[in-house]
N, C-alpha and C positions, 0 to 999 in steps of 0.2 A: 829527821829524828828517827831513832830506833825505838823499839818497844819500851825499853827502860826510860828513855827520855819522855815518851808519851805518858807513861805512868807517873813520872815525877811531875810533869805539868799538871796532870789530873789532881795529884795530891796537893798542889798549891792553888787549886781553883776553889773559889767560894761556892757555896751551894747555889747562889743565884747564877753564877757563870756556868755551873754544871747543868742546871735545869734549862737555861737558855739555849744550850747547844742542842737540845732535843727538838727545837722548834724550827720550822721552815715556813716563812711567810710567803704569800703570793703578793708580789709588789703591786701596789695600786697607784695608778696615775692620779687618783684623787688626793693622795697624800702630798702635802707640801714638803719641801726639803726639811723644814723645821720639825714637822710632825714625824717624819720618818726618823730623823736624828733622835728625837725624844723617845720613840719606840725602841730603837736600838740601844740607846743609853740605859733604859730601864730594864729591858728584858734580855739583852745580849743574845740574839738568835744565832743559831748555828748556820742557817742557810736562808737564801732568798730565791724564789722562783720567778722567772720572767717569761713574758709571752708577747710577741710582736713588738719588741722594743728595739730602738736604734742603739748602735754601739756606744754613742756618747751618753745615752741614758744609763746603760749598764755600767759604764765607768763611773758615772756620778754616784750610782747606788753603792758600788763597792767602796768608793772613796769616803762616802758619808759613814758607812757601816764600820769600816776599818779604823776610822778616826776615833770611834767611840769604844772599840773593843781591842783587847790585846790578842785575841785569837781571831784570825782572818775568817771572814764569811765565805761560804761556798755558794756559787751561783749555779742554779739548776734550770733546766728547760726540757720541754718535750721535743727533742730533735729526732722524731721517729723516722722521717723520710726526708732528710736534708736540712741544712741550716735555715732555710726559708720557713720552716715550721715555727721558729722562735724569733728570728731576726728579720725585721722589715727590710725588704729589698733583696734578700738573698735567694739562692736557688732552691727549688724543690725537686726532690727525687720522686719517681713513681712510687706508689704505695707498695708495702712489703710483699703482697701476694704477687705483684708483677716481678719482684725479685725471684720468687719461687718459680714463676713461669719462665723467666730468663735462664735460670739454672746455671749461672756463671759465677762460681765461687770467687774467683780472682777479681772479677769486676766489682762484686758487692763489697769485697774487702777494701778495694780502692775507694769505693763510695763512702765507706765508713771513715777511712783515713782522711779523705778530702773534707768531709763534713766536720770531723773533729778539729782539723786545722783552722777552718774558716770560723767555726763557732768559738774556739778558744781565742783566736785573735780578737774576737768581739767581746771577750770577757766571760764566756760561759765555761764552767769547769766540769759539769756533770749533766748527763742527759738521762732521762727516764726512757731508755730504749736500749736494746731492741725489745719489741713485743714478741714473746715466744709462745703465745697461745696457739692452740690448734683449732682450725676451722672444722670442727667435727659436725656441728649442727648448722645446716644451710640457712636455718631461720634465725640464727643469732644476729641481732642488730647492732651489737657493740664491737665485735672484732672483725669478722668478715674479711675484707681486703687489708685490714691491719695485720692479719696473720699471714705468715709466709705460705703455709700449707696445712693440710690435715695429716701429713706424714711426720712423725717425730724425727726420723732421720733427715728429712729435708729441712726441717726447722733448725736442727742442730747444724747442718751443713751451711745453710744460707744465713740464718740469723747469727750463727757463730762467726761467719766471715765478717759481717758488719760489726760485731762485737770486737773482733780482733783489730779491725781497722780503727775503730773508735779509740781503743785503749792502747794503740801502738805508741810506744815511748811515753806512756802516761799523759798524753796530750788531753785526753778526755776520759772521765770516769763513766762507765756504762751501767745500766740497770736492767736486769731481766724482769719482765712482768707478764702476766699477773698471777703470782703464786697463790694457790696450787694449780691454777689453770682455768681460764675462761674459754668459752667457745662451744661448750656442750649444752648449755641452757639456751632457751629461746627468748630470754629477757635481757634487760640492760641494767647493770649494777649501778648506773647513775640514777636509776628510777626505783630500784628495790634491791634487797639482798638476793643474789642468784645462787644457784646450787650446782656444784660439780657432782654428778650422780654416779661416778665410776666407783667400782670396788677397789680395794687396795691392790689387788693383783692387776686389774686393768690399768690403774693409775701408774703403777711402777713401770709398765710396758710402754706407756705413752708420755704423759706429762713428767712422771718421775724420771724417765730416761732422759728427757730434754734437760731437766734441771741438773741431774747428776753430771751430764756431759759438759754443760756450760759452767757449772761450778768448777769442774776440773780445768776448763778453759781459762779460768781466772777472773770471772765477772766480779766486779768490786761491790755491787749492791744488788739487792732483790726487792721488788715491790710486791707485797701481798695484795690480794684482791678482796673486795667486799663480796666474797663468795663463800658460802658454807660448803663444807666437805664432810658430810656425815660418816663416811667410811673411816675417817681418822678422828673426828670429834663429833659424837652424837649427843653431846650435852645441849639442851635447849635452854634459852633464856627464859622463855615461858611458852605456853601452847600457842599464843598468838604470834609472837616474834619469831619463834622457831629456833633453828640451829644457829650457833654463833658463826659469824663470818670469820674467815681466816685472820682478818685484821685484829680480832680480839681473842683469838684462840691460842692459849699457851701450848696446847697439845700439837697444834699445827706449826706455829712459829718457832717455839723452843724445841718441842719433841721431834717433829718431823724434819723441819728445815735445818735447824742448828745441830741437833744431836744425830739424827738418823742419816741425813744427807751430808753433814759435816760442813755446812756453810759458816764461815767465820768472818764474813764481811758485814756491811751495813744493811740493815733492814729499814726501808723507808716506806711509810704508808702511802696508799693512794689517797686522793683528796678526801679529807674527812668531812667535807661539806656534801658529799654525795649521799643520796638517800639510802643506798646500800649500807652505809656506815651509820649515819645519824639516826636511823630508825631503830638501831640496836640499843642505844643508851641515851640518857639525857646529855645535852651538849657539854655540860661541865665534866662528864666522866669520859668523854671520848678519848682524849689524849692520855690521861692516866691509865685507862684500860688497855690501850695499845702498848704503852711502855711496859706495863705489868706482864702482858702476854709474851714479851720478848722483842717488841719493836724498838727501834733506835731513834729515828727521826720522824716526826709527825709532819705531814704535808698539808698546806693550806690552813694553817692554824691562825688564831687571832691573838693579839697581845694579852687578852684575858686568860688565854690558856696557860700563860706563865704563872699566873696567880693560882690557877687550879692545880697545876703540878706542885706548886709549893705547899698548897693546902693538903694535897695527898701525901706528900713527903712528911709534913709535920704531924699528920694524923697517923703515921706509921703504915699507910697503905702502900707506899712506894719505898722500897728499901734503898739505902745508899749504895749497896752493892750492885743492884740492878741499874741504878742511875750511872754509876761509874763504868759499868760494863758497856752501856749504851754509848757513853761519851768516848770511851776507848775506841769503839768501832767507828764513830764519827771522825775522831781525830786521825785515826789510821787512814780513813778514806781521804781526808784532807792532805795528809802527808803524801799519800800515793798520787794525789792530783797535783802535787808540787806547788802548793800555794803558800807554804811557810817560807820565810825569808831565807833560811839557810839552804833551801833546795828549790828556790822559786823558778818556775818556768816563765820567762819573760815573753811577752807577746811578740816583740820584735825578732825573737829567735826562732819563731815557728815558721816552718817552710810549708807552703801550699804546693805540693808536688804534682797534683792532678787537677785537670780542668773539670770541675763538677758539672758544668753544663754539658760537656761532651759525654761524661759518664751517664748523666741522666738520659740523654738522647739515645745512647747505646742500649741502656736498659729498656727504654721505650720501644726501640726497634725490635728487640729480642723477646718482647713479652706480649706480642699481639698474636692471639691464638684463633685460627679458623676452627671452630667447633663443628659447624655444619656448612657444607657447600654443595647441597644436594642438586642444584641446577648448574653447577660448574661455572658460576659467574665470577668467582674469585681467582686471581686478582681482577679487579674491574679495569676494563680497557676504555679509557677516556682520552679525548683529544682537546687541544686548546679551542675554546669557544663553545664546547658542549655545555648544555644546560643541566644542572643538577639541583635537586631539592634536598635540603637538610631539615629533618624533623627532629627536634630535641624533646625528649621526654625527661622531665626533671622535677625538682622540688616545686611545691605548689605556690610558695610565696613569690610575689613579684619583686620585692625589694631584695637587692643583693647584699650579702654580708661581706664584711671586710676580713673575716677570719682567714689567716694565711693558708690553712690546710684545705679550704674549700675552693675548688677551681671550677669555673664555668667552661663551656665548650666553644668559646670564641676562637681559640687557636685552631681548631679543626676547620672552621669556616675560613679563617685567614689563610691557612695552608692551601685550601682548594682555590681560593682567589689568586694566590701567588702563582698558581700553575695555569692561569689564564682561563679558568672555568667560569661560567656564568652561574652564580650561586644565589639561591633564594632560601631563607631560613624561616622556619615556623617553630614556635615553642608551645608545647601542649595544645596543638590545634584540634579542632573538631573534624569529623569525617568529611563534612561538606567542603570545608576549606582545603583539606588534603586532596579531595577529588579534583577540585578546580586547579590547584597549583601543580599537581603532578603531571598534568598534560604537557607533553613536549619534553619532560625531563628524561634524560638518558638513564640516570640512576637516581634512586631515592635512598639517601643515607638516613637511617633511623638511629639516633644516638641516645641511649638510655643512661642517664646519670642519676641513679638511685644508690646512694652509698651511706656509709656509717656516719659521716660528718654532715651530710647535707640533706638528709631526709627528715623523717619524723622522730627518730630516736628510739621509739619502742617497737618499730617494725620497718621492714624494708619492702613491704608489699606495695604494689602500684595502686593508684586511686582512680576514681571515676574520671577526673580531669586528664589523667594520662591515657587511659584505655579508650577514651572516645576517639582517639586518633585512628583506631582500627574498626570503629563501628561500621556496620553494614559491609565490611570487608573490601571497601573500595581500594584501600592501599595494597591489599594482597593481590589485586589484579595486575598490578604493575609488574613487568617482566624482570626488572632488576632492582630488587629491594635488599639492601644490606643493613642488617641490624647489628649494632655494636654496643655492648654493655661496657660503660666506662666505670661502673661501680660493682655492685653485687654480681658475681659471676654465675649465679644460679638462676638467672632470669628465664631460662628455657622452661622452667616449671610454670611460669605465668604466660609465656608465649610459645607453647609447644608446637604451634602450627607453622612456625617460621622455617623456610627452606634454607635460609642463609643466616648464620648466627656467628658472631665474633665476640671474644672476650678480650678486653684490654687490661682488666684488673686494677685500673687506676684512672683518675681523671686529671692528672697533672698535665701541664703543657707538653712535657716531653712525651707522655703517653699519647696525647692527641697528635703530635707530630709523627710519632711512630705509627699510629693507626693509619694516617693518610699515606705514608710511604709504603707500608705493607699492603694496604688495601688496593693501592694503585700499581703494585708490582715493582716498585722502585727498590724495595728491600725484600729478601726472601722471608717466608713465614717459618720461623725456627722455634717458636715458643712451645713449651710442654704444659699440659694440664697439671697444675700443682695440687689440685684437689680432686677428689672423686665425687661424682654426682650420680647416684644409682639411677639407672634407667635412661640417662642422658649422655654422660661421658665418663671415662675412666681416668684416674690419675696416671700420669706418665713419668713421675719422678718417685724416688724412694730414698 
């Protein structure tokens, strides 16, 4: 459909159909097919979000929804680093900061293209990726290795490559997030409204530069953050709540993003269930306030939000012009995604040109960075039959989660065993146990997995249960200790006494395999520091 056809469709839609398009539900496995069908029939949602679903489940969801509506539903997911983020059993890429360390634009574009093809074949049309935040604050617990770099140019180069790959031939719709930019605060917007403290001038040189370039690249949607930006909107809700987050700021969404930066695509909210959003307004006002500010599709909504939108419209709080403008942007996104019958992209016509597992492994190999090698022990020289001790420093809970983005360090151990090494593994051990077990070990690999998805959420700092590994300094007496951070790359701040320190920037299986290959000298160390850490190491990309 062209613009005129979309406008004609809008003019023939009822108010219920228009309002329904503004909603994107998170699919719940608790819903029966009948319950989901009833929800769709009554509220006619524009989109559905899925997580960890099988392709058959996705197809069922789409079939049920499209049976009840004349406008097809768009299926979205967080495919931030590979299709395995959203689809059970599919491959995971290393985290985006590993892409920045890899610094291979062509490879990352292939990663995006392969991800899009696999995800679309499984029924996903739209991903809330890439993350284009800047890792400005090392203490930020929300973005960290989800960000490519702290360099605006590197983010544009590498995240832009993933964006191009995703959107090639309109196989997948991409979404740059989190506008106007996270990564400068040291808090988590899942927990509270955070703040981007930059001035207008600073912002235009950093985050503003990123968004201007990626809008020009043709990104189809942008996700605002539950982040206040007082340089552009200093209005406070009150003295307790403070500044409005971008999610509800007309000055930021309409004034800055749409008018000043010229973005004419779809604006989709971050999850409105996050405390950074829901602490701003009563639940009943969240979706109407987002739409009023200039947002188009609200994420993680409830069927009751349909009624609240209708009440806001009938009370004159939400104009028909703003509703139709939002729907126009949503339908344009759907048309671009080729989900309407007259231009439909059939799953059987999608070609998977690249082996995503091979791509993941190549990124893993190219993103292992030797930050310190003061004793010259890297790469480590080991022979078949040598005894090694692996000490894992990781999350405190014993029970393992099934969330797809969380990876444990089993693959590192498996890779060592495959090479004929005698491996013993300890997790968060005390110093006495370490002293006993390190005897006779030719190398002690200390693997730290403290990351944004698998730690405490509000902080990436290590805890007593982690640091007791080093108590009394027994471990430091061993002649060959190799510390690798598979998460937060700034861990030298908490372990400044280490002679040998390596960053992997990711805990994916591909990153673990890459770490073993590079640490043992099977692959060369070619990674570049994608971030600057004052006093410890300098960024090597720009």
